[in-house]
N, C-alpha and C positions, 0 to 999 in steps of 0.2 A: 820488248819491255819485260823485265823480270817481275815476278810476283812472289809473295811470301807464302810459304807453306810450313806446316808444323808436322813433325814426325816423332815417332817413338819406336824404340826397339827394346824388346824384353826377352828374357829367358824365363822359363817356368818348368816346374817338375810336374809331370802327370800324376794325379792322385787316383786315377782309375785306369784299368787296362785300356790301351789304345790299339785297336785293330785297324786294318786298312779301311774297313767299312765305317768305323767311327770317324777316322780322319777325313774320308770323302764326304761324310755328312756335315762335318764342321766346315769344310771348304764350300760345299754347296750353299749352306745357310749364310756363311760369311760373304760369299760373292753376291748373293741377292741383297743382303743388307748393305754391303759396301757400295754397290752400284747406286742404290737409293740415296745414300749419304755422301756420295762422291769421295769415298775413301779408297785408296789403293795400297798395295803392298804384297807381302808374301809370307808364307808359313813354311817352316822347316821343322821336321820331327825326327829325332834320332835317340835311341836308347833311353826312352822315358822322359826326354826333355823336348820342349818346344822352343823355337826361336822365331819370333814374329816381328816383322817390320811393317809399320802402318804409317800412312801419310795422308794429309788433308789440308785444304786451304783454310779451314776454320779451326782455330785453337780450341774453342769450346767443344766442337765435335770430337776432337781427339781426347780431351779431358773426360768427356762423358763415356767414350768407348773404353778408356783405361779403367774407369770405375766399374763398368760392366765386366770387363775381363778380370778384375781383381775379385769380383764376387762369384765368378764361374767356379763351380765345385769340381770341375774336371781337372783342374791344375792349380798350382800355387806359384805365384810370381816370385822369382828369386831376386831379380835385378832388372831395373827399367831405366832407360835413358830417354829423356824427351828434349826436343829443341825445335827452334824455328829457324828457317833459312830463307834467303832471297835467291831465286833462281827457278829452275825447272824441277819438277818432282822427279824422283829417281825411277819410279815404277808406275808411271801414269796409266799405262795400258793394262795393268794387272789389277782387277778388282780384288782378287786374292789369289795370287799365284802360289803354286806349291813347288818348291825346289826339291828335286829328287836327289837323294844321296849319291846315286850312281852317276849323276851328271856333274857332281862336284869333286870327283876323284882327283882331277888335275888342278882344280882351283883350291879346294880345301878351306875356303874362306869361312863358311858357316861354322865349322868346328873351331876355327881360330877365334871367331867372335864369341861363341859360347864359352870357350875356355877362358878367354880374357875377362868376360863379364863375371864368370864364377870366381875367378881369382880376385878381381876387384872387390867383390862382395866379401870374400873370405878375409881380405886384408883390411876391410873397412876404409878403403880409399875414397877420397873426395871425388864425387862424380864430375864436377866441373873441371878438375885438373886432368881427368882421363878420358872424357867423352869425345874429344876430338879424334882420338885414335879409333874409337868405335865408328864414328861417322866416316872417317877415311876408309875403313874396311868396307862399310856399306857402299860407299862411292865406287870402290874397286869392284865389288860384286856387281853393281849396277852397270859398270862399263862392260861386263861380260854377259849381260842378260840376253844378248842376241844368240849366244850359243846354248843358253838354257831354254828348255821347252816348257811351255805352260802345260801343266798336267791337269 
């Protein structure tokens, strides 16, 4: 039986210096909070930008988390896509995985997603017309998650 889940993917620009220690602390806190709230997903950081994918069974939980993320002074959200789907969550076993850039050399999907979302924002494109491409790229990344190691 398929269930409905809601997800969001966003890119943001760091407003503070991000060291490995800062990123690890973000992940540690996110994992604890996400386990409690039944949220899964991953975080990717590269060159001053975050890409985060989050998913949950409860739409209001996602909406509340987006509000918290928008108020977080460590970054400024550039572009965000939200949607609900019927089926299995993409990253159910990751309370908050971190995808390492070195693991993505062959896949290069995260950078493609970031670049596409930045381009959409710069062109003021309608989210509804273009979001299916974003979700297809996330599906493609999810299909390769077995080769990615949770850090």
